[in-house]
All heavy atoms as an XYZ file, in Angstrom:
787
protein
N       8.658     -7.342     -7.588
C       7.248     -7.606     -7.397
C       6.446     -6.524     -8.099
O       6.839     -5.375     -8.079
C       6.922     -7.579     -5.913
C       7.569     -8.647     -5.099
S       7.047     -8.481     -3.377
C       7.888     -9.869     -2.721
N       5.362     -6.925     -8.690
C       4.526     -5.881     -9.275
C       3.071     -6.309     -9.282
O       2.742     -7.434     -9.612
C       4.991     -5.557    -10.683
O       4.443     -6.433    -11.602
N       2.235     -5.390     -8.870
C       0.807     -5.596     -8.951
C       0.224     -6.630     -8.019
O      -0.795     -7.223     -8.343
N       0.826     -6.875     -6.865
C       0.303     -7.891     -5.963
C      -0.611     -7.315     -4.884
O      -1.043     -8.038     -4.000
C       1.439     -8.676     -5.281
O       2.234     -7.765     -4.516
C       2.297     -9.389     -6.288
N      -0.901     -6.045     -4.936
C      -1.771     -5.418     -3.951
C      -3.191     -5.331     -4.510
O      -3.398     -4.819     -5.601
C      -1.257     -4.014     -3.590
O       0.077     -4.126     -3.091
C      -2.122     -3.350     -2.544
N      -4.149     -5.840     -3.739
C      -5.557     -5.748     -4.139
C      -6.102     -4.434     -3.599
O      -5.932     -4.127     -2.421
C      -6.348     -6.913     -3.557
C      -5.933     -8.256     -4.094
C      -6.694     -9.361     -3.422
C      -6.178    -10.713     -3.897
N      -6.817    -11.813     -3.162
N      -6.757     -3.664     -4.464
C      -7.242     -2.336     -4.077
C      -8.711     -2.188     -4.437
O      -9.132     -2.556     -5.542
C      -6.463     -1.218     -4.805
C      -4.961     -1.397     -4.648
C      -6.890      0.153     -4.297
C      -4.156     -0.500     -5.564
N      -9.468     -1.591     -3.517
C     -10.843     -1.174     -3.795
C     -10.898      0.321     -3.542
O     -10.449      0.799     -2.508
C     -11.833     -1.894     -2.886
C     -12.001     -3.351     -3.208
C     -13.080     -3.980     -2.375
C     -13.237     -5.449     -2.734
N     -14.291     -6.096     -1.942
N     -11.455      1.065     -4.496
C     -11.568      2.516     -4.382
C     -13.007      2.909     -4.682
O     -13.505      2.678     -5.786
C     -10.616      3.195     -5.360
N     -13.674      3.507     -3.696
C     -15.087      3.833     -3.837
C     -15.335      5.294     -3.471
O     -14.909      5.754     -2.410
C     -15.902      2.919     -2.921
C     -17.373      2.956     -3.152
C     -18.043      1.897     -2.305
C     -19.542      1.906     -2.525
N     -20.208      0.910     -1.686
N     -16.028      6.013     -4.335
C     -16.378      7.414     -4.111
C     -17.786      7.505     -3.543
O     -18.722      6.910     -4.081
C     -16.304      8.190     -5.434
C     -16.708      9.652     -5.397
C     -15.725     10.470     -4.564
C     -16.785     10.213     -6.810
N     -17.912      8.237     -2.428
C     -19.234      8.451     -1.833
C     -19.249      9.820     -1.172
O     -18.395     10.129     -0.348
C     -19.535      7.368     -0.789
C     -20.936      7.474     -0.202
C     -21.214      6.342      0.759
C     -22.614      6.499      1.331
N     -22.932      5.456      2.293
N     -20.190     10.659     -1.563
C     -20.347     12.008     -1.013
C     -19.071     12.837     -1.096
O     -18.715     13.561     -0.164
C     -20.835     11.951      0.443
C     -22.193     11.276      0.578
O     -23.017     11.407     -0.359
O     -22.423     10.610      1.605
N     -18.338     12.709     -2.198
C     -17.130     13.502     -2.418
C     -15.882     12.973     -1.735
O     -14.812     13.559     -1.848
N     -15.993     11.853     -1.023
C     -14.850     11.266     -0.318
C     -14.548      9.894     -0.922
O     -15.439      9.068     -1.076
C     -15.128     11.118      1.197
C     -13.966     10.439      1.906
C     -15.427     12.459      1.824
N     -13.283      9.675     -1.255
C     -12.865      8.391     -1.796
C     -12.326      7.545     -0.646
O     -11.468      7.982      0.106
C     -11.762      8.555     -2.868
C     -11.324      7.198     -3.401
C     -12.243      9.445     -4.002
N     -12.853      6.335     -0.520
C     -12.374      5.404      0.499
C     -11.543      4.325     -0.195
O     -12.009      3.685     -1.135
C     -13.537      4.756      1.237
C     -13.062      3.777      2.306
C     -14.208      3.118      3.034
O     -14.931      2.299      2.400
O     -14.384      3.434      4.221
N     -10.323      4.160      0.278
C      -9.420      3.158     -0.277
C      -9.242      2.036      0.732
O      -8.985      2.280      1.910
C      -8.032      3.767     -0.587
C      -8.152      4.947     -1.555
C      -7.062      2.705     -1.118
C      -8.712      4.618     -2.903
N      -9.361      0.814      0.238
C      -9.054     -0.375      1.028
C      -8.057     -1.177      0.201
O      -8.337     -1.498     -0.958
C     -10.306     -1.212      1.280
C     -11.355     -0.508      2.115
C     -12.590     -1.379      2.253
C     -13.679     -0.673      3.044
N     -14.893     -1.479      3.142
N      -6.891     -1.464      0.793
C      -5.843     -2.160      0.044
C      -5.251     -3.285      0.886
O      -5.002     -3.116      2.078
C      -4.746     -1.180     -0.352
N      -5.012     -4.422      0.253
C      -4.409     -5.568      0.906
C      -3.127     -5.923      0.151
O      -3.174     -6.376     -0.994
C      -5.374     -6.764      0.903
C      -4.883     -8.025      1.589
C      -4.686     -7.790      3.090
C      -5.854     -9.170      1.356
N      -1.991     -5.680      0.799
C      -0.693     -5.965      0.186
C      -0.265     -7.386      0.522
O      -0.491     -7.862      1.635
C       0.355     -4.983      0.703
N       0.340     -8.062     -0.426
C       0.876     -9.398     -0.195
C       2.361     -9.265      0.112
O       3.150     -8.917     -0.770
C       0.666    -10.293     -1.432
O      -0.726    -10.333     -1.720
C       1.181    -11.695     -1.205
N       2.720     -9.480      1.386
C       4.117     -9.336      1.809
C       4.329    -10.082      3.122
O       3.499     -9.999      4.019
C       4.463     -7.851      1.988
C       5.922     -7.592      2.025
N       6.669     -7.796      3.163
C       6.783     -7.158      1.079
C       7.933     -7.484      2.903
N       8.022     -7.105      1.643
N       5.452    -10.801      3.291
C       5.693    -11.564      4.515
C       5.951    -10.706      5.759
O       5.724    -11.162      6.879
C       6.922    -12.415      4.189
C       7.599    -11.709      3.077
C       6.514    -11.010      2.307
N       6.425     -9.482      5.590
C       6.639     -8.540      6.704
C       7.425     -9.171      7.861
O       6.953     -9.251      8.990
C       5.300     -7.998      7.210
C       4.507     -7.226      6.187
S       5.306     -5.724      5.630
C       5.118     -4.692      7.063
N       8.644     -9.592      7.609
C       9.471    -10.215      8.638
C      10.227     -9.155      9.438
O      11.133     -8.500      8.926
C      10.470    -11.191      8.010
C       9.882    -12.488      7.483
C      10.950    -13.314      6.789
C       9.234    -13.286      8.593
N       9.851     -9.002     10.704
C      10.531     -8.063     11.596
C      11.885     -8.655     11.995
O      12.190     -9.809     11.700
C       9.684     -7.809     12.842
O       9.654     -8.980     13.648
N      12.679     -7.872     12.702
C      13.990     -8.344     13.128
C      13.871     -9.586     14.018
O      14.598    -10.554     13.839
C      14.738     -7.220     13.862
C      15.146     -6.107     12.935
C      14.398     -4.939     12.850
C      16.263     -6.224     12.109
C      14.754     -3.920     11.981
C      16.627     -5.214     11.225
C      15.874     -4.061     11.170
O      16.225     -3.061     10.304
N      12.936     -9.579     14.960
C      12.767    -10.719     15.865
C      12.235    -11.950     15.132
O      12.728    -13.063     15.330
C      11.819    -10.357     17.007
C      12.414     -9.359     17.966
C      11.417     -8.928     19.036
O      10.208     -9.059     18.858
N      11.936     -8.403     20.134
N      11.236    -11.760     14.291
C      10.671    -12.884     13.542
C      11.697    -13.499     12.600
O      11.772    -14.717     12.471
C       9.452    -12.435     12.741
C       8.263    -12.076     13.588
C       7.195    -11.352     12.803
O       7.521    -10.666     11.802
O       6.023    -11.461     13.178
N      12.470    -12.659     11.930
C      13.486    -13.137     10.995
C      14.567    -13.925     11.734
O      15.025    -14.966     11.253
C      14.110    -11.974     10.246
N      14.950    -13.458     12.918
C      15.956    -14.158     13.707
C      15.444    -15.538     14.126
O      16.156    -16.535     14.005
C      16.310    -13.335     14.946
C      17.457    -13.918     15.745
C      17.834    -13.036     16.917
O      17.885    -11.809     16.760
O      18.049    -13.605     17.999
N      14.205    -15.614     14.585
C      13.614    -16.898     14.988
C      13.489    -17.862     13.811
O      13.735    -19.058     13.951
C      12.225    -16.681     15.599
C      12.243    -16.293     17.054
C      10.865    -16.440     17.683
N       9.848    -15.628     17.042
C       9.435    -14.439     17.474
N       9.958    -13.912     18.549
N       8.508    -13.774     16.822
N      13.093    -17.354     12.664
C      12.880    -18.188     11.473
C      14.164    -18.400     10.676
O      14.161    -19.113      9.674
C      11.817    -17.554     10.577
N      15.247    -17.747     11.102
C      16.536    -17.809     10.395
C      16.382    -17.388      8.934
O      16.871    -18.033      8.017
C      17.162    -19.182     10.523
C      17.419    -19.571     11.978
C      18.309    -20.743     12.107
C      18.537    -21.223     13.506
N      18.463    -20.375     14.610
N      15.660    -16.286      8.758
C      15.449    -15.696      7.432
C      15.936    -14.258      7.450
O      16.264    -13.714      8.496
C      13.966    -15.734      7.061
C      13.423    -17.125      6.853
C      11.991    -17.084      6.397
C      11.463    -18.480      6.133
N      10.071    -18.457      5.704
N      15.943    -13.645      6.285
C      16.389    -12.255      6.161
C      15.250    -11.295      6.528
O      14.098    -11.514      6.153
C      16.828    -12.000      4.716
C      17.559    -10.700      4.536
C      18.131    -10.552      3.136
O      18.126    -11.533      2.374
O      18.566     -9.444      2.818
N      15.589    -10.240      7.254
C      14.625     -9.213      7.644
C      14.092     -8.532      6.388
O      14.851     -8.212      5.472
C      15.296     -8.152      8.549
C      14.345     -7.012      8.854
C      15.823     -8.783      9.809
N      12.787     -8.324      6.331
C      12.204     -7.607      5.203
C      10.781     -7.186      5.551
O       9.960     -7.998      5.943
C      12.181     -8.468      3.939
C      11.885     -7.643      2.711
O      12.060     -6.434      2.698
N      11.409     -8.289      1.671
N      10.513     -5.897      5.441
C       9.176     -5.371      5.682
C       8.980     -4.118      4.843
O       9.946     -3.509      4.382
C       8.938     -5.074      7.172
C      10.027     -4.281      7.840
C      10.038     -2.901      7.791
C      11.049     -4.926      8.524
C      11.043     -2.169      8.410
C      12.050     -4.203      9.147
C      12.052     -2.823      9.090
N       7.724     -3.751      4.616
C       7.397     -2.558      3.824
C       7.817     -1.318      4.608
O       7.519     -1.195      5.790
C       5.895     -2.528      3.483
C       5.554     -3.693      2.548
C       5.502     -1.195      2.855
C       4.075     -3.877      2.278
N       8.529     -0.420      3.933
C       9.039      0.786      4.595
C       8.395      2.075      4.097
O       8.533      3.107      4.735
C      10.562      0.905      4.398
O      10.846      0.950      2.995
C      11.298     -0.257      5.032
N       7.710      2.010      2.951
C       7.178      3.243      2.365
C       5.961      2.917      1.501
O       5.985      1.955      0.734
C       8.261      3.914      1.519
C       7.852      5.214      0.861
C       7.656      6.357      1.621
C       7.674      5.285     -0.504
C       7.289      7.553      1.018
C       7.310      6.473     -1.118
C       7.121      7.599     -0.348
O       6.749      8.773     -0.944
N       4.913      3.716      1.645
C       3.691      3.561      0.853
C       3.285      4.938      0.329
O       3.312      5.921      1.064
C       2.528      2.994      1.706
C       1.266      2.858      0.871
C       2.901      1.672      2.336
N       2.916      4.993     -0.952
C       2.433      6.248     -1.535
C       1.289      5.935     -2.506
O       1.330      4.930     -3.216
C       3.567      7.030     -2.244
C       3.096      8.414     -2.676
C       4.136      6.246     -3.400
C       4.209      9.360     -3.083
N       0.266      6.783     -2.484
C      -0.860      6.643     -3.412
C      -1.013      7.949     -4.173
O      -0.909      9.030     -3.587
C      -2.142      6.315     -2.658
N      -1.263      7.840     -5.477
C      -1.380      9.018     -6.341
C      -2.579      8.902     -7.268
O      -2.947      7.811     -7.689
C      -0.132      9.170     -7.217
C       1.141      9.445     -6.484
C       2.268      9.582     -7.484
C       3.592      9.857     -6.810
N       4.667      9.995     -7.812
N      -3.138     10.066     -7.571
C      -4.100     10.222     -8.654
C      -3.375     11.116     -9.654
O      -3.155     12.295     -9.390
C      -5.402     10.923     -8.191
C      -6.090     10.149     -7.084
C      -6.331     11.172     -9.370
C      -6.759      8.875     -7.504
N      -2.936     10.539    -10.764
C      -2.085     11.289    -11.688
C      -0.783     11.639    -10.984
O      -0.112     10.770    -10.439
N      -0.442     12.944    -10.942
C       0.764     13.395    -10.247
C       0.475     13.862     -8.821
O       1.386     14.261     -8.102
C       1.421     14.545    -11.021
C       2.024     14.065    -12.331
O       2.379     12.876    -12.417
O       2.149     14.881    -13.267
N      -0.787     13.848     -8.413
C      -1.186     14.338     -7.092
C      -1.074     13.226     -6.042
O      -1.722     12.182     -6.155
C      -2.619     14.861     -7.139
C      -3.129     15.408     -5.830
C      -4.582     15.837     -5.953
C      -5.136     16.244     -4.609
N      -6.571     16.486     -4.662
N      -0.269     13.466     -5.009
C      -0.132     12.509     -3.912
C      -1.340     12.662     -2.994
O      -1.625     13.746     -2.500
C       1.173     12.749     -3.114
C       1.238     11.841     -1.894
C       2.393     12.548     -4.001
N      -2.058     11.552     -2.761
C      -3.246     11.587     -1.897
C      -3.015     10.859     -0.577
O      -3.791     11.004      0.365
C      -4.489     11.018     -2.610
C      -4.882     11.900     -3.785
C      -4.278      9.580     -3.056
N      -1.937     10.068     -0.498
C      -1.593      9.354      0.738
C      -0.118      9.005      0.673
O       0.377      8.560     -0.362
C      -2.421      8.076      0.871
C      -2.128      7.262      2.101
C      -2.658      7.608      3.334
C      -1.318      6.134      2.035
C      -2.396      6.856      4.473
C      -1.056      5.369      3.164
C      -1.597      5.743      4.378
O      -1.330      4.993      5.503
N       0.575      9.208      1.801
C       1.998      8.872      1.868
C       2.331      8.492      3.304
O       1.913      9.166      4.244
C       2.825     10.077      1.430
C       4.297      9.825      1.319
C       5.044     11.009      0.719
O       4.536     12.134      0.742
O       6.162     10.787      0.235
N       3.070      7.400      3.469
C       3.420      6.959      4.820
C       4.751      6.227      4.819
O       5.030      5.425      3.923
C       2.344      6.035      5.367
N       5.557      6.512      5.831
C       6.750      5.720      6.114
C       6.321      4.699      7.152
O       5.716      5.054      8.161
C       7.867      6.597      6.674
O       8.332      7.480      5.701
N       6.601      3.440      6.886
C       6.156      2.388      7.791
C       7.355      1.647      8.358
O       8.493      1.883      7.972
C       5.219      1.405      7.065
O       5.927      0.817      5.978
C       3.988      2.103      6.547
N       7.089      0.745      9.269
C       8.141     -0.004      9.935
C       7.691     -1.440     10.115
O       6.669     -1.861      9.587
C       8.447      0.656     11.283
O       9.539      0.020     11.901
N       8.419     -2.160     10.926
C       8.146     -3.577     11.138
C       6.891     -3.835     11.964
O       6.515     -4.968     12.188
C       9.352     -4.231     11.793
C       9.707     -3.637     13.130
C      10.995     -4.199     13.677
O      11.491     -5.224     13.226
N      11.550     -3.533     14.661
N       6.201     -2.776     12.389
C       5.006     -2.950     13.220
C       3.808     -3.478     12.447
O       2.839     -3.931     13.048
C       4.631     -1.641     13.926
C       4.176     -0.568     12.987
C       2.845     -0.465     12.612
C       5.076      0.349     12.479
C       2.423      0.523     11.734
C       4.664      1.344     11.605
C       3.340      1.435     11.242
N       3.813     -3.434     11.131
C       2.694     -3.939     10.338
C       2.716     -5.466     10.291
O       3.770     -6.081     10.291
C       2.758     -3.394      8.906
C       2.571     -1.902      8.727
C       2.808     -1.512      7.279
C       1.193     -1.472      9.171
N       1.544     -6.073     10.235
C       1.449     -7.532     10.201
C       1.711     -8.071      8.794
O       1.740     -7.318      7.820
C       0.062     -7.967     10.664
O      -0.904     -7.518      9.736
N       1.832     -9.381      8.713
C       1.980    -10.048      7.421
C       0.783     -9.679      6.545
O      -0.337     -9.580      7.029
C       2.032    -11.563      7.639
C       2.124    -12.351      6.358
C       2.139    -13.836      6.637
C       2.137    -14.594      5.332
N       2.113    -16.031      5.528
N       1.011     -9.473      5.265
C      -0.023     -9.080      4.310
C      -0.845     -7.904      4.859
O      -2.051     -8.033      5.123
C      -0.933    -10.263      3.977
C      -0.180    -11.411      3.328
O       0.871    -11.169      2.715
O      -0.646    -12.557      3.435
N      -0.211     -6.744      5.030
C      -0.890     -5.617      5.683
C      -2.099     -5.088      4.911
O      -2.117     -5.063      3.681
C       0.193     -4.542      5.785
C       1.202     -4.907      4.773
C       1.152     -6.395      4.624
N      -3.092     -4.676      5.693
C      -4.324     -4.077      5.183
C      -4.254     -2.583      5.464
O      -4.024     -2.168      6.597
C      -5.511     -4.710      5.910
C      -6.844     -4.088      5.603
C      -7.486     -4.324      4.397
C      -7.477     -3.268      6.527
C      -8.723     -3.772      4.121
C      -8.720     -2.710      6.264
C      -9.326     -2.961      5.054
O     -10.549     -2.405      4.795
N      -4.418     -1.781      4.420
C      -4.395     -0.328      4.557
C      -5.760      0.234      4.208
O      -6.408     -0.229      3.263
C      -3.356      0.286      3.604
C      -1.930     -0.228      3.714
C      -1.113      0.252      2.527
C      -1.315      0.220      5.015
N      -6.193      1.231      4.969
C      -7.465      1.890      4.689
C      -7.279      3.382      4.933
O      -6.776      3.784      5.978
C      -8.558      1.336      5.603
C      -9.926      1.930      5.339
C     -10.959      1.285      6.251
C     -12.306      1.939      6.085
N     -13.303      1.372      6.999
N      -7.664      4.185      3.940
C      -7.569      5.631      4.086
C      -8.594      6.309      3.189
O      -9.137      5.700      2.272
C      -6.148      6.140      3.789
C      -5.621      5.797      2.414
C      -5.771      6.678      1.362
C      -4.970      4.602      2.193
C      -5.285      6.376      0.102
C      -4.467      4.284      0.936
C      -4.629      5.171     -0.107
N      -8.870      7.582      3.483
C      -9.835      8.390      2.728
C      -9.167      9.666      2.246
O      -8.224     10.154      2.880
C     -11.021      8.784      3.625
C     -11.758      7.594      4.169
O     -11.986      6.625      3.471
N     -12.132      7.665      5.427
N      -9.695     10.205      1.170
C      -9.240     11.509      0.695
C     -10.324     12.144     -0.172
O     -11.245     11.474     -0.627
C      -7.915     11.405     -0.071
C      -8.000     10.603     -1.348
C      -8.277     11.211     -2.556
C      -7.795      9.232     -1.334
C      -8.371     10.495     -3.723
C      -7.878      8.486     -2.501
C      -8.161      9.122     -3.689
N     -10.198     13.439     -0.385
C     -11.122     14.186     -1.257
C     -10.370     14.668     -2.481
O      -9.151     14.720     -2.491
C     -11.691     15.394     -0.507
C     -12.592     15.036      0.643
C     -13.120     16.296      1.312
C     -14.056     15.935      2.454
N     -14.623     17.136      3.086
N     -11.109     15.064     -3.489
C     -10.501     15.693     -4.651
C     -10.358     14.796     -5.859
O      -9.592     15.111     -6.763
N     -11.057     13.689     -5.900
C     -11.014     12.807     -7.072
C     -12.447     12.547     -7.527
O     -13.399     12.850     -6.811
C     -10.324     11.499     -6.722
N     -12.561     11.986     -8.725
C     -13.891     11.680     -9.239
C     -13.932     10.243     -9.738
O     -12.894      9.615     -9.942
C     -14.274     12.663    -10.339
C     -13.371     12.658    -11.540
C     -13.751     13.758    -12.499
C     -12.914     13.806    -13.735
N     -11.484     13.913    -13.561
N     -15.118      9.755     -9.909
C     -15.320      8.404    -10.416
C     -14.643      8.275    -11.782
O     -14.746      9.154    -12.620
C     -16.818      8.127    -10.546
O     -17.041      6.807    -10.937
N     -13.926      7.198    -11.988
C     -13.212      6.978    -13.248
C     -11.738      7.335    -13.183
O     -10.962      6.932    -14.049
N     -11.316      8.108    -12.157
C      -9.897      8.435    -11.995
C      -9.109      7.172    -11.663
O      -9.610      6.277    -10.983
C      -9.674      9.460    -10.870
C     -10.068     10.870    -11.263
O     -10.348     11.116    -12.455
O     -10.093     11.741    -10.364
N      -7.866      7.121    -12.121
C      -6.997      5.982    -11.831
C      -6.178      6.270    -10.576
O      -5.557      7.329    -10.458
C      -6.073      5.712    -13.001
N      -6.181      5.330     -9.637
C      -5.384      5.428     -8.424
C      -4.202      4.477     -8.550
O      -4.372      3.315     -8.918
C      -6.201      5.036     -7.194
C      -5.380      4.989     -5.904
C      -5.475      6.318     -5.179
C      -5.800      3.857     -5.017
N      -3.017      4.989     -8.266
C      -1.806      4.171     -8.284
C      -1.266      4.082     -6.864
O      -0.982      5.096     -6.243
C      -0.757      4.791     -9.204
C       0.547      4.018     -9.237
C       1.582      4.701    -10.108
O       1.577      4.455    -11.331
O       2.371      5.498     -9.557
N      -1.133      2.860     -6.340
C      -0.600      2.636     -4.999
C       0.733      1.907     -5.135
O       0.812      0.860     -5.786
C      -1.565      1.799     -4.162
C      -1.123      1.637     -2.717
C      -2.026      2.479     -1.819
C      -1.169      0.204     -2.291
N       1.767      2.483     -4.531
C       3.114      1.930     -4.618
C       3.669      1.705     -3.223
O       3.496      2.557     -2.357
C       4.050      2.906     -5.369
O       3.488      3.210     -6.645
C       5.441      2.318     -5.548
N       4.313      0.569     -3.002
C       5.045      0.367     -1.761
C       6.443     -0.140     -2.067
O       6.697     -0.713     -3.117
C       4.319     -0.545     -0.775
C       3.953     -1.939     -1.204
C       2.695     -2.375     -1.502
C       4.807     -3.082     -1.348
N       2.718     -3.700     -1.819
C       4.006     -4.164     -1.721
C       6.165     -3.296     -1.196
C       4.519     -5.437     -1.962
C       6.681     -4.568     -1.427
C       5.856     -5.621     -1.801
N       7.350      0.140     -1.133
C       8.740     -0.300     -1.253
C       9.115     -0.994      0.044
O       8.722     -0.547      1.120
C       9.662      0.891     -1.486
C      11.131      0.504     -1.705
C      11.998      1.705     -1.929
C      11.924      2.041     -3.401
N      12.924      3.014     -3.823
N       9.899     -2.090     -0.055
C      10.297     -2.792      1.164
C      11.781     -2.596      1.461
O      12.501     -1.933      0.715
C       9.889     -4.266      1.128
C      10.644     -5.128      0.125
O      11.720     -4.711     -0.360
O      10.164     -6.229     -0.170
N      12.232     -3.176      2.560
C      13.589     -3.003      3.053
C      14.637     -3.499      2.066
O      15.738     -2.961      1.998
C      13.731     -3.742      4.392
C      14.866     -3.361      5.318
C      14.775     -1.888      5.707
C      14.849     -4.216      6.568
N      14.305     -4.512      1.276
C      15.235     -5.059      0.287
C      15.266     -4.229     -0.998
O      16.055     -4.488     -1.888
C      14.836     -6.489     -0.080
C      15.108     -7.504      0.997
C      14.754     -8.880      0.459
C      15.065     -9.973      1.427
N      14.700    -11.299      0.872
N      14.367     -3.258     -1.127
C      14.307     -2.441     -2.333
C      13.286     -2.921     -3.348
O      13.148     -2.341     -4.417
N      12.561     -4.004     -3.036
C      11.491     -4.466     -3.928
C      10.370     -3.438     -3.940
O      10.079     -2.823     -2.917
C      10.920     -5.811     -3.450
C      11.941     -6.917     -3.480
O      12.737     -7.013     -4.400
N      11.923     -7.750     -2.468
N       9.759     -3.260     -5.090
C       8.682     -2.292     -5.245
C       7.467     -2.969     -5.864
O       7.612     -3.820     -6.737
C       9.134     -1.126     -6.157
O      10.278     -0.516     -5.573
C       8.051     -0.092     -6.314
N       6.294     -2.578     -5.395
C       5.043     -3.064     -5.961
C       4.237     -1.850     -6.390
O       4.048     -0.919     -5.601
C       4.257     -3.857     -4.918
C       2.928     -4.350     -5.468
O       2.913     -5.449     -6.028
O       1.938     -3.623     -5.340
N       3.791     -1.845     -7.622
C       2.940     -0.777     -8.134
C       1.631     -1.408     -8.609
O       1.645     -2.267     -9.493
C       3.602     -0.020     -9.311
C       2.697      1.069     -9.827
C       4.956      0.532     -8.900
N       0.531     -1.007     -7.983
C      -0.783     -1.528     -8.354
C      -1.714     -0.362     -8.648
O      -1.593      0.701     -8.049
C      -1.367     -2.368     -7.207
O      -0.529     -3.470     -6.938
N      -2.631     -0.565     -9.590
C      -3.560      0.495     -9.964
C      -4.982     -0.019     -9.956
O      -5.237     -1.218    -10.107
C      -3.239      1.060    -11.364
O      -3.306      0.000    -12.310
C      -1.873      1.707    -11.418
N      -5.910      0.910     -9.774
C      -7.327      0.610     -9.858
C      -8.049      1.872    -10.303
O      -7.487      2.959    -10.283
C      -7.880      0.099     -8.501
O      -9.171     -0.469     -8.733
C      -7.971      1.201     -7.481
N      -9.285      1.717    -10.691
C     -10.123      2.842    -11.084
C     -11.131      3.117     -9.985
O     -11.731      2.183     -9.445
C     -10.871      2.524    -12.404
O      -9.902      2.202    -13.398
C     -11.682      3.708    -12.859
N     -11.312      4.383     -9.665
C     -12.263      4.774     -8.627
C     -13.673      4.561     -9.164
O     -14.005      4.973    -10.257
C     -12.051      6.241     -8.206
C     -10.671      6.386     -7.578
C     -13.143      6.698     -7.246
C     -10.260      7.813     -7.306
N     -14.517      3.915     -8.354
C     -15.894      3.634     -8.755
C     -16.859      4.509     -8.005
O     -16.622      4.963     -6.951
C     -16.222      2.164     -8.482
C     -15.369      1.278     -9.350
C     -15.731     -0.172     -9.156
C     -14.822     -0.954    -10.059
N     -14.981     -2.250    -10.262
């Protein structure tokens, strides 16, 4: 998978606000058993500006289908490129980028 996450990045008063919507079925162990499908959910999320990590999280099956992420950070400027990457239990990776406005 690549580039399936929609991202909005907005700078206001020195703080960048990120809103991201990932496209993923997020099947927990219980849901997968009921649906007779394979378990699969996002396990890791990282956001970078260049080589600088601005957000990092290990996640679990507690996130809903097509998870929405929102976070803030300082230290970037308008025009910087933000790269958001997630990895799921099966090893699939999604890398999406946007420009801070």
